[in-house]
LUMKOLSE-961040 format. One record per residue (C-alpha): residue in three letters; chain; z, x, y. Coordinates in steps of 0.05 Angstrom, whole numbers, always signed. Example, Ala and Ser with C-alpha at 12.3 -4.5 7.8 and 13.67 -1.06 7.14 Angstrom:
// residues 2
code	unit	pz	px	py
ALA	A	+156	+246	-90
SER	A	+143	+273	-21
This chain:
// residues 724
code	unit	pz	px	py
MET	A	+366	+443	-965
LYS	A	+376	+402	-1030
LYS	A	+444	+380	-1005
LEU	A	+411	+357	-939
PHE	A	+356	+322	-976
LEU	A	+411	+282	-1018
VAL	A	+446	+263	-954
ILE	A	+381	+233	-925
ILE	A	+366	+196	-991
VAL	A	+436	+166	-989
LEU	A	+427	+144	-916
LEU	A	+362	+114	-929
ILE	A	+391	+73	-987
SER	A	+448	+52	-944
VAL	A	+404	+25	-890
GLN	A	+361	-13	-940
ILE	A	+424	-45	-970
ILE	A	+449	-64	-899
PHE	A	+383	-97	-884
ALA	A	+379	-130	-952
ASP	A	+449	-160	-944
GLU	A	+427	-182	-875
GLU	A	+363	-214	-900
THR	A	+396	-249	-957
GLY	A	+446	-280	-909
PHE	A	+388	-318	-876
GLN	A	+348	-330	-938
TRP	A	+331	-402	-962
PRO	A	+341	-435	-1007
LYS	A	+415	-419	-1025
GLU	A	+452	-434	-1090
ILE	A	+523	-455	-1104
VAL	A	+548	-447	-1176
LYS	A	+610	-484	-1200
LYS	A	+633	-511	-1266
LYS	A	+570	-494	-1300
THR	A	+531	-532	-1249
THR	A	+482	-500	-1200
VAL	A	+466	-535	-1132
THR	A	+403	-509	-1096
LEU	A	+402	-524	-1021
TYR	A	+335	-519	-984
GLN	A	+326	-503	-913
PRO	A	+354	-558	-866
GLN	A	+309	-607	-831
TYR	A	+335	-632	-764
ASP	A	+335	-704	-736
SER	A	+373	-698	-673
PHE	A	+406	-648	-627
LYS	A	+450	-669	-569
ASN	A	+501	-627	-533
ASN	A	+525	-580	-588
ILE	A	+520	-630	-646
LEU	A	+464	-620	-696
GLU	A	+443	-675	-744
GLY	A	+395	-668	-802
ARG	A	+382	-669	-875
MET	A	+373	-622	-934
ALA	A	+331	-629	-996
LEU	A	+373	-604	-1057
SER	A	+371	-601	-1133
VAL	A	+429	-603	-1183
LYS	A	+424	-567	-1251
GLU	A	+478	-580	-1301
LYS	A	+480	-535	-1362
ASP	A	+434	-560	-1417
LYS	A	+413	-620	-1374
GLU	A	+350	-639	-1333
LEU	A	+342	-617	-1261
VAL	A	+359	-671	-1211
PHE	A	+331	-674	-1141
GLY	A	+365	-707	-1081
ALA	A	+379	-707	-1005
LEU	A	+440	-704	-962
TRP	A	+449	-721	-889
PHE	A	+498	-679	-847
LYS	A	+527	-673	-779
ALA	A	+554	-607	-753
ARG	A	+573	-567	-693
LEU	A	+523	-512	-672
ALA	A	+550	-446	-647
THR	A	+497	-397	-621
ASP	A	+487	-325	-602
LEU	A	+423	-319	-564
GLU	A	+428	-245	-557
GLU	A	+434	-232	-631
ARG	A	+386	-289	-647
THR	A	+435	-323	-695
ALA	A	+466	-390	-701
VAL	A	+524	-418	-741
ILE	A	+523	-489	-767
GLU	A	+598	-504	-773
ASN	A	+645	-561	-785
ILE	A	+593	-594	-830
ASP	A	+607	-666	-845
ILE	A	+565	-699	-901
ASP	A	+546	-771	-881
LYS	A	+511	-790	-945
VAL	A	+478	-766	-1007
TYR	A	+420	-796	-1043
PHE	A	+386	-780	-1109
PRO	A	+320	-821	-1116
GLY	A	+313	-854	-1182
ILE	A	+383	-843	-1206
GLU	A	+424	-908	-1220
ASP	A	+482	-878	-1257
THR	A	+539	-885	-1206
THR	A	+583	-840	-1245
LYS	A	+534	-784	-1241
ILE	A	+521	-797	-1167
GLU	A	+595	-794	-1152
LYS	A	+604	-730	-1190
PHE	A	+547	-695	-1153
SER	A	+569	-724	-1086
GLY	A	+640	-699	-1095
LEU	A	+617	-631	-1113
LEU	A	+573	-627	-1053
ALA	A	+627	-651	-1006
GLU	A	+678	-604	-1036
GLU	A	+635	-542	-1029
ILE	A	+592	-554	-968
GLU	A	+642	-585	-919
SER	A	+685	-521	-923
TRP	A	+622	-478	-913
ASP	A	+591	-453	-847
VAL	A	+520	-434	-848
VAL	A	+495	-372	-813
MET	A	+421	-373	-800
SER	A	+366	-344	-758
LEU	A	+360	-376	-691
ASP	A	+286	-367	-692
ARG	A	+279	-408	-757
LEU	A	+324	-462	-728
ILE	A	+284	-465	-662
ALA	A	+221	-476	-700
SER	A	+251	-532	-741
LEU	A	+273	-566	-679
GLU	A	+200	-578	-662
GLN	A	+205	-645	-695
VAL	A	+267	-668	-658
GLU	A	+249	-712	-601
ASP	A	+270	-710	-526
LEU	A	+282	-636	-525
LYS	A	+229	-618	-475
THR	A	+259	-641	-410
LEU	A	+224	-633	-344
SER	A	+254	-597	-285
GLU	A	+232	-643	-227
ASN	A	+215	-623	-155
LEU	A	+214	-549	-165
ASN	A	+181	-510	-107
ASN	A	+118	-475	-128
THR	A	+92	-455	-57
PRO	A	+63	-385	-65
PRO	A	+106	-330	-39
ASP	A	+72	-276	+6
ILE	A	+31	-237	-45
TYR	A	+15	-163	-30
PHE	A	-38	-127	-68
ARG	A	-43	-50	-74
THR	A	-87	-2	-114
GLU	A	-37	+54	-108
SER	A	+35	+65	-128
SER	A	+78	+18	-86
VAL	A	+147	-13	-87
LEU	A	+168	-79	-55
VAL	A	+235	-74	-18
SER	A	+265	-144	-5
ILE	A	+312	-157	+51
ASP	A	+345	-229	+51
GLY	A	+322	-251	+121
ASP	A	+330	-209	+183
ALA	A	+368	-144	+168
LYS	A	+445	-150	+175
LEU	A	+480	-85	+187
LYS	A	+552	-69	+171
GLU	A	+590	-7	+191
VAL	A	+614	+42	+138
GLU	A	+685	+51	+160
GLY	A	+699	+122	+188
ALA	A	+628	+145	+168
GLY	A	+589	+138	+232
PHE	A	+531	+101	+201
GLU	A	+514	+29	+179
TYR	A	+483	-1	+118
VAL	A	+438	-64	+111
VAL	A	+483	-112	+73
ASN	A	+434	-165	+55
THR	A	+391	-128	+5
PRO	A	+404	-97	-64
PHE	A	+368	-36	-41
PHE	A	+397	+26	-9
ILE	A	+382	+24	+65
VAL	A	+423	+60	+116
LYS	A	+418	+67	+192
ASP	A	+448	+132	+224
SER	A	+476	+139	+292
LYS	A	+409	+162	+320
GLY	A	+376	+97	+299
LYS	A	+339	+122	+241
TYR	A	+334	+83	+176
TYR	A	+339	+117	+107
ILE	A	+319	+87	+39
LYS	A	+337	+118	-26
GLY	A	+294	+99	-85
GLY	A	+297	+136	-151
LYS	A	+288	+208	-134
PHE	A	+256	+195	-66
TRP	A	+280	+189	+4
TYR	A	+245	+153	+61
VAL	A	+258	+150	+136
SER	A	+233	+104	+193
SER	A	+251	+85	+261
GLN	A	+240	+11	+243
VAL	A	+279	-25	+188
THR	A	+217	-60	+161
SER	A	+160	-14	+171
GLY	A	+135	+59	+179
TYR	A	+173	+90	+123
LYS	A	+151	+160	+105
HIS	A	+176	+205	+49
THR	A	+224	+258	+73
GLU	A	+266	+313	+43
LYS	A	+310	+320	+104
VAL	A	+370	+273	+96
PRO	A	+434	+279	+135
ALA	A	+487	+307	+89
ASP	A	+538	+251	+99
ILE	A	+486	+197	+81
GLU	A	+463	+238	+19
LYS	A	+535	+242	-2
PHE	A	+546	+166	+10
ALA	A	+486	+151	-35
THR	A	+509	+201	-89
ASP	A	+578	+169	-91
ASN	A	+553	+96	-94
ILE	A	+485	+94	-131
GLU	A	+492	+89	-205
ASP	A	+476	+153	-240
LYS	A	+427	+138	-297
GLU	A	+377	+182	-332
GLN	A	+307	+166	-310
ASP	A	+253	+144	-360
SER	A	+194	+190	-375
VAL	A	+148	+150	-329
SER	A	+194	+157	-269
MET	A	+204	+231	-284
SER	A	+128	+243	-285
ILE	A	+118	+215	-215
THR	A	+108	+269	-164
GLU	A	+84	+230	-104
ALA	A	+129	+179	-69
PRO	A	+104	+108	-75
GLU	A	+87	+67	-13
LEU	A	+142	+22	+11
ILE	A	+128	-50	+29
VAL	A	+192	-78	+64
VAL	A	+194	-155	+70
THR	A	+243	-205	+97
LYS	A	+213	-269	+63
PRO	A	+198	-288	-8
SER	A	+144	-240	-33
SER	A	+112	-209	-93
LEU	A	+72	-147	-105
VAL	A	+11	-144	-149
SER	A	-15	-73	-162
THR	A	-69	-35	-201
ASP	A	-82	+37	-216
GLY	A	-140	+49	-171
GLU	A	-194	-4	-161
PRO	A	-186	-63	-213
ASP	A	-216	-46	-282
TYR	A	-242	-112	-310
ALA	A	-244	-123	-386
SER	A	-267	-183	-425
ILE	A	-223	-229	-466
ASP	A	-258	-243	-532
GLY	A	-281	-314	-544
THR	A	-271	-334	-471
THR	A	-309	-331	-405
LEU	A	-248	-295	-376
LEU	A	-234	-223	-352
TYR	A	-169	-189	-346
VAL	A	-148	-128	-304
ALA	A	-135	-72	-353
ASN	A	-106	-21	-307
SER	A	-45	-63	-284
THR	A	+23	-81	-309
ASP	A	+15	-149	-276
ASP	A	-18	-206	-311
ILE	A	-84	-215	-274
VAL	A	-141	-260	-302
MET	A	-209	-275	-272
ASP	A	-245	-338	-289
ILE	A	-321	-321	-288
ASN	A	-341	-392	-279
SER	A	-301	-405	-216
GLN	A	-295	-332	-194
ASN	A	-222	-345	-182
HIS	A	-170	-291	-196
TYR	A	-104	-317	-227
VAL	A	-39	-280	-224
LEU	A	+24	-299	-262
ILE	A	+86	-293	-221
ALA	A	+153	-319	-244
GLY	A	+120	-362	-296
ARG	A	+74	-393	-245
TRP	A	-1	-384	-240
TYR	A	-31	-372	-170
TYR	A	-105	-364	-154
SER	A	-150	-337	-101
LYS	A	-221	-317	-95
SER	A	-201	-245	-80
LEU	A	-140	-204	-98
ASN	A	-139	-181	-26
ASP	A	-142	-253	-1
SER	A	-78	-278	+28
ASP	A	-99	-352	+13
TRP	A	-64	-359	-53
LYS	A	-55	-428	-82
PHE	A	-11	-454	-139
ALA	A	-48	-475	-201
GLU	A	-18	-535	-235
PRO	A	-12	-518	-310
GLU	A	-53	-576	-333
ASP	A	-110	-552	-282
LEU	A	-116	-482	-311
PRO	A	-186	-465	-338
GLU	A	-197	-490	-408
ASP	A	-211	-422	-434
PHE	A	-139	-399	-417
SER	A	-115	-435	-481
LYS	A	-168	-396	-521
ILE	A	-139	-328	-503
PRO	A	-126	-295	-571
ALA	A	-51	-287	-587
ASP	A	-64	-215	-612
SER	A	-106	-195	-551
ASP	A	-82	-150	-494
MET	A	-67	-214	-454
GLY	A	-34	-251	-511
ASN	A	+34	-249	-476
VAL	A	+11	-300	-424
ARG	A	+1	-356	-474
ALA	A	+74	-374	-464
SER	A	+54	-395	-394
ILE	A	-5	-437	-418
PRO	A	+15	-509	-435
GLY	A	-1	-534	-504
THR	A	-2	-466	-538
PRO	A	+46	-452	-595
GLU	A	+78	-398	-553
ALA	A	+89	-449	-496
GLU	A	+119	-501	-543
ASN	A	+166	-449	-573
ALA	A	+188	-428	-502
LEU	A	+203	-502	-487
LEU	A	+245	-508	-549
GLU	A	+284	-445	-530
GLN	A	+305	-484	-467
SER	A	+343	-534	-511
ILE	A	+384	-481	-546
PRO	A	+453	-470	-510
GLN	A	+494	-407	-514
THR	A	+560	-429	-536
ALA	A	+633	-404	-533
THR	A	+704	-422	-546
VAL	A	+748	-415	-488
ASP	A	+824	-404	-492
ARG	A	+859	-450	-440
LYS	A	+918	-401	-430
THR	A	+880	-338	-417
ALA	A	+817	-358	-381
LYS	A	+825	-341	-309
VAL	A	+783	-344	-245
GLU	A	+793	-315	-173
VAL	A	+757	-351	-117
GLN	A	+750	-309	-54
TRP	A	+740	-343	+12
ASP	A	+714	-315	+77
GLY	A	+762	-354	+122
ASP	A	+780	-425	+113
PRO	A	+742	-462	+57
LYS	A	+679	-492	+85
PHE	A	+641	-547	+46
GLU	A	+572	-579	+59
LYS	A	+553	-644	+27
ILE	A	+491	-640	-19
GLU	A	+441	-689	+7
GLY	A	+432	-751	-38
THR	A	+492	-738	-80
ASP	A	+568	-750	-83
VAL	A	+580	-674	-86
SER	A	+598	-621	-32
VAL	A	+587	-548	-44
ALA	A	+626	-492	-16
LYS	A	+589	-444	+31
ASN	A	+634	-386	+46
THR	A	+654	-362	-25
ASP	A	+626	-317	-79
LYS	A	+633	-370	-131
THR	A	+601	-439	-141
VAL	A	+657	-488	-120
LEU	A	+642	-563	-115
LEU	A	+684	-619	-85
ILE	A	+680	-685	-124
LYS	A	+727	-745	-115
LYS	A	+781	-700	-83
LYS	A	+780	-651	-141
TYR	A	+756	-579	-135
TYR	A	+712	-552	-192
CYS	A	+690	-479	-198
VAL	A	+638	-455	-249
ASP	A	+648	-381	-264
ASP	A	+609	-346	-322
ALA	A	+590	-417	-350
ILE	A	+662	-443	-355
TRP	A	+688	-503	-314
PHE	A	+754	-494	-277
VAL	A	+788	-549	-237
ALA	A	+841	-547	-182
ASP	A	+873	-599	-134
LYS	A	+862	-548	-75
PRO	A	+803	-500	-60
THR	A	+853	-442	-63
GLY	A	+878	-461	-131
PRO	A	+912	-454	-177
TRP	A	+854	-460	-224
ILE	A	+858	-481	-295
VAL	A	+804	-491	-347
SER	A	+772	-559	-344
ASP	A	+758	-604	-405
VAL	A	+718	-652	-360
ARG	A	+649	-642	-331
PRO	A	+640	-690	-274
ASP	A	+580	-735	-283
GLU	A	+561	-727	-209
VAL	A	+538	-657	-227
ASP	A	+474	-686	-254
GLN	A	+457	-712	-184
ILE	A	+447	-643	-157
PRO	A	+375	-626	-138
PRO	A	+339	-561	-143
GLU	A	+340	-556	-66
SER	A	+414	-539	-74
GLU	A	+439	-470	-93
ALA	A	+487	-502	-140
TYR	A	+430	-533	-182
ASN	A	+441	-485	-240
VAL	A	+511	-509	-255
LYS	A	+486	-576	-281
TYR	A	+461	-536	-342
VAL	A	+534	-518	-360
TYR	A	+569	-563	-410
ILE	A	+633	-582	-441
TYR	A	+627	-606	-512
GLU	A	+696	-614	-542
SER	A	+768	-594	-530
THR	A	+837	-586	-563
PRO	A	+902	-572	-531
GLU	A	+888	-498	-544
VAL	A	+815	-488	-531
VAL	A	+752	-518	-498
TYR	A	+684	-512	-530
VAL	A	+630	-498	-476
GLY	A	+560	-477	-472
TYR	A	+500	-470	-423
LEU	A	+427	-479	-426
PRO	A	+375	-428	-398
GLY	A	+374	-468	-334
TYR	A	+440	-435	-317
ASN	A	+403	-370	-313
TYR	A	+346	-400	-274
SER	A	+299	-416	-330
TYR	A	+267	-482	-321
VAL	A	+212	-525	-348
TYR	A	+152	-548	-307
GLY	A	+85	-575	-329
GLY	A	+93	-558	-403
CYS	A	+114	-485	-388
VAL	A	+176	-446	-374
VAL	A	+184	-419	-302
TYR	A	+234	-374	-268
GLY	A	+277	-398	-211
THR	A	+270	-463	-169
GLY	A	+224	-430	-118
TYR	A	+269	-451	-61
TYR	A	+299	-404	-13
TYR	A	+375	-413	-6
ARG	A	+406	-388	+58
PRO	A	+462	-338	+44
TRP	A	+530	-337	+79
TYR	A	+540	-289	+134
GLY	A	+612	-277	+162
THR	A	+661	-222	+152
TYR	A	+628	-219	+82
TYR	A	+557	-231	+58
TYR	A	+548	-278	-2
PRO	A	+475	-277	-26
ARG	A	+444	-334	-64
PRO	A	+397	-332	-123
VAL	A	+322	-313	-111
THR	A	+258	-331	-146
PHE	A	+210	-277	-123
GLY	A	+208	-203	-109
PHE	A	+237	-172	-170
GLY	A	+183	-168	-223
VAL	A	+208	-225	-266
HIS	A	+166	-234	-329
TYR	A	+172	-278	-389
ASN	A	+164	-248	-460
PRO	A	+158	-296	-519
TRP	A	+210	-257	-557
THR	A	+258	-234	-506
GLY	A	+257	-287	-451
TRP	A	+261	-267	-377
GLY	A	+262	-194	-359
PHE	A	+262	-156	-293
SER	A	+227	-94	-272
VAL	A	+223	-65	-201
GLY	A	+216	+3	-170
PHE	A	+204	+61	-215
SER	A	+263	+48	-259
TYR	A	+332	+75	-245
GLY	A	+358	+87	-175
TRP	A	+319	+33	-137
ILE	A	+361	-32	-150
GLY	A	+437	-39	-146
TRP	A	+489	+7	-118
GLY	A	+564	+7	-124
PHE	A	+582	-1	-49
HIS	A	+550	-72	-49
PRO	A	+605	-119	-75
TYR	A	+563	-180	-90
ARG	A	+496	-155	-113
ARG	A	+497	-196	-177
ALA	A	+489	-260	-140
PHE	A	+416	-247	-123
TRP	A	+399	-258	-198
GLY	A	+456	-307	-216
PRO	A	+507	-305	-270
ARG	A	+471	-258	-317
GLY	A	+459	-208	-261
TYR	A	+401	-157	-260
HIS	A	+381	-117	-319
ARG	A	+327	-66	-299
GLY	A	+264	-54	-338
TYR	A	+233	+16	-347
ARG	A	+192	+13	-284
ARG	A	+148	-26	-237
GLY	A	+78	-5	-218
TYR	A	+24	+30	-255
ASN	A	+30	+105	-262
ARG	A	-41	+134	-257
GLY	A	-64	+168	-323
TYR	A	+3	+176	-356
ASN	A	+13	+103	-369
ARG	A	-45	+100	-418
GLY	A	-3	+146	-464
TYR	A	+62	+108	-452
SER	A	+76	+85	-524
ARG	A	+123	+26	-512
GLY	A	+81	-3	-455
ALA	A	+94	-52	-399
ARG	A	+120	-104	-445
ALA	A	+177	-61	-470
GLY	A	+194	-46	-401
TYR	A	+203	-119	-382
ALA	A	+239	-131	-448
ALA	A	+289	-79	-431
GLY	A	+305	-120	-368
SER	A	+323	-179	-409
ARG	A	+379	-155	-451
ASN	A	+454	-168	-447
SER	A	+440	-240	-424
ASN	A	+501	-275	-454
VAL	A	+541	-288	-389
TYR	A	+604	-300	-432
ASN	A	+605	-226	-445
ASN	A	+616	-214	-371
ARG	A	+685	-242	-378
SER	A	+748	-197	-393
ASN	A	+789	-256	-409
GLY	A	+789	-326	-439
VAL	A	+730	-324	-487
LYS	A	+757	-327	-558
SER	A	+686	-326	-591
THR	A	+614	-329	-566
ASN	A	+575	-293	-621
ALA	A	+563	-293	-694
ARG	A	+600	-231	-706
THR	A	+665	-259	-677
ALA	A	+654	-322	-716
GLN	A	+645	-278	-779
ALA	A	+711	-243	-765
ASN	A	+747	-308	-754
ASN	A	+718	-350	-812
LYS	A	+717	-325	-883
ASN	A	+673	-385	-906
LEU	A	+609	-362	-873
ASN	A	+558	-368	-929
ASN	A	+607	-337	-977
LYS	A	+603	-395	-1025
ALA	A	+528	-389	-1032
ARG	A	+481	-338	-1058
PRO	A	+406	-331	-1045
SER	A	+363	-367	-1095
SER	A	+299	-340	-1127
LYS	A	+264	-407	-1121
PRO	A	+210	-417	-1068
ASN	A	+232	-451	-1006
ASN	A	+182	-509	-1016
VAL	A	+224	-571	-1024
TYR	A	+233	-623	-968
ALA	A	+267	-691	-957
ASP	A	+237	-745	-914
LYS	A	+279	-789	-869
LYS	A	+281	-842	-923
GLY	A	+310	-795	-975
ASN	A	+249	-783	-1017
VAL	A	+242	-710	-1042
TYR	A	+176	-673	-1044
GLN	A	+155	-608	-1068
ARG	A	+94	-570	-1039
ASP	A	+51	-526	-1083
LYS	A	+11	-467	-1061
GLY	A	-51	-508	-1054
GLY	A	-15	-553	-1002
ASN	A	-8	-613	-1050
TRP	A	+55	-654	-1051
GLU	A	+94	-676	-1113
ASN	A	+144	-733	-1108
LYS	A	+210	-708	-1142
ASN	A	+235	-778	-1163
ASN	A	+286	-766	-1217
LYS	A	+264	-825	-1261
ALA	A	+190	-838	-1259
SER	A	+195	-902	-1302
GLN	A	+245	-934	-1254
LYS	A	+247	-955	-1180
PRO	A	+293	-911	-1139
SER	A	+362	-935	-1127
GLN	A	+369	-968	-1057
GLN	A	+441	-945	-1050
PRO	A	+460	-876	-1027
SER	A	+528	-848	-1048
GLN	A	+587	-860	-1005
LYS	A	+624	-797	-985
PRO	A	+683	-794	-1038
SER	A	+747	-829	-1017
GLN	A	+726	-823	-943
LYS	A	+670	-871	-922
PRO	A	+639	-935	-947
ALA	A	+572	-933	-977
GLN	A	+516	-928	-925
GLN	A	+443	-946	-929
PRO	A	+393	-895	-908
GLN	A	+358	-912	-841
ASN	A	+299	-935	-882
LYS	A	+297	-958	-955
PRO	A	+253	-916	-998
SER	A	+187	-948	-1011
THR	A	+180	-972	-1083
GLY	A	+106	-953	-1081
GLN	A	+126	-879	-1071
THR	A	+167	-868	-1133
GLN	A	+119	-842	-1183
GLN	A	+108	-767	-1189
ASN	A	+37	-751	-1174
ARG	A	+14	-681	-1190
GLN	A	-52	-689	-1158
GLY	A	-23	-680	-1089
SER	A	-21	-752	-1062
SER	A	+48	-770	-1091
GLY	A	+36	-841	-1067
MET	A	+51	-818	-997
SER	A	+22	-853	-938
SER	A	-20	-811	-889
GLN	A	+36	-812	-839
GLN	A	+86	-787	-892
LYS	A	+38	-732	-910
GLN	A	+31	-715	-838
ASN	A	+105	-711	-827
MET	A	+114	-670	-890
ASN	A	+60	-622	-867
LYS	A	+93	-617	-798
SER	A	+160	-599	-834
HIS	A	+124	-546	-875
GLN	A	+89	-517	-813
SER	A	+154	-514	-775
ARG	A	+187	-477	-832
SER	A	+128	-429	-837
THR	A	+129	-416	-762
GLY	A	+203	-403	-764
ASN	A	+194	-352	-819
GLN	A	+139	-318	-780
ASN	A	+180	-315	-715
TYR	A	+240	-289	-754
ASN	A	+197	-233	-786
ARG	A	+168	-214	-721
ALA	A	+236	-211	-688
ARG	A	+265	-173	-746
SER	A	+210	-123	-748
SER	A	+227	-108	-675
GLY	A	+300	-102	-686
TYR	A	+317	-168	-651
SER	A	+342	-216	-704
GLY	A	+395	-225	-755
GLY	A	+448	-193	-713
SER	A	+414	-126	-705
ARG	A	+387	-108	-638
GLY	A	+360	-43	-656
GLY	A	+348	-25	-584
GLY	A	+276	-53	-587
SER	A	+242	-113	-558
ARG	A	+227	-172	-601
GLY	A	+153	-162	-598
GLY	A	+103	-207	-567
GLY	A	+30	-212	-561
GLY	A	-13	-154	-537
GLY	A	-11	-81	-531
ARG	A	-46	-72	-465
ARG	A	-33	-14	-416
ARG	A	+4	+31	-465
């Protein structure tokens, strides 16, 4: 027993060390010590972010042995590599544009410090928390782009008060014979639907079987299933252990089979309304769906695919789309820590919505090897193309890939990599050019998502690529993030069936800390089966990642510790589409970068100083005290600051900052004003707020096992604990 106790103690200490190492890797400020000189670098502030190039500035201090502390600022440009799954970013290939030490006129000292910074930092790649970086990007302009002309027409919305499952078929059912089996299966659905030789239809969902004489109605639970059909299901449905909620269900849920865009809203019995503190709103407590009632208007609002729809009654089929700006005023007052706090990301103007918008600007990046990256394009007959209206682009219709014809060249986008060929049948090579015409593609086209795939740089060996969340059907509308374009895309029917992406019908929910997740059926066994060759296309490049369950399990759900949010979060994992590839991707995450680059943060150590020093765009340096007062850290209070920043040693001519420091702002002021104008103080306070928000987001993510390269198997948190 004593030996076991010692082993446990050692393991606990090891875990603490691992997390401590991880934490210090993301800690600011950082210190570099060289030649009896200590340089302290404070958390970066960003000025622009375009493609994968990040530009910004850092406040810094330099302390030589036995000499006074000197404050300064540096401007940098760097390439950003990201890992959205691990919530990490690497600022690499840092190029220092200029260095400035306010109040210092000794050019020899400036050159000395500048040389030290260039020597150390330009060979240093910075690994940092993506959550902190995103919060800091709040002050970068033009990141919140609007996705225009999305279709927000309500789908058919079904309401049920008992356990139900929505089974979607992509248009009229298309049957295909299973060779040598004597029965057929419905090809245009991700659900298991089979028709036997007697005209009966069988659906397999989880542990339940259903039978009906009609493909879209009349399904009843059955335990009498033809042996050959049961074997066909066993051989082709993924065998996964059911979660505890699914295992507890004893009665087969009702099936609602649809052939048009639809969504299901359900409750456990009659709606149980509860108040939302500080508002005139009610929410339905006994549902995994987001249902809010506005007492003033008596309208019910439901959140589907990031869009709010409203109606007087949940049973009313007359649903209308609510423009985000027209939501009741009290929506923005929903407390973040309330049971409905998770919906704040879908309410414009809230910090959660703002953060979601910033997430839209962050690409997932990768380095692609020209020689090994391959793509195979399958055609159902001779290649057929259709011109996209209003563009100079034609899109292929009878293939499983997105193939475009532009100026007599053929382009294929596969797992967020551009390929090019002279013929539609290949041979295909990695493209280092993204055609400008791609930006003309409207959301009415099924190829709309490829406009969010980019090529940043290239060498003879590799191509640096990346994609924004739009590639995975996450778009911006009205100050919020929504899923899918809302348009119905007609699939290809021929010898083969090639489905197109869908918006509704699969329980898509947004979580502030995990992004979009799916949940449908009662967990495993409802969606996806191996016999269907192109099922991933329903949900695009990242495919479908199931959540724990869909629907509200009477009684048991109140004791389900992880809750509905965790279920949806589970459906959001493994979202880096570059990980789909078995070839061609040299690196796409921080771990690979760490393995390939020995300079990651290894020249710096965490500093014990508070992370409270900032540089403004003019190069003035300010320190914030605990009372919120600002002190100008001019290095020579008796002199005016130098107007001349240092040139980068032996590389660049001297450059002026974008704006000269104001001579009226040079005196240190310990009373908090620092000679700052109200606008400067406002900007500094915004920088401080962004830094604080980033720390909060990082800590929340970390506490849930979702930051700093450690997934931990959990969700990244998010508001509310309802229905657990």
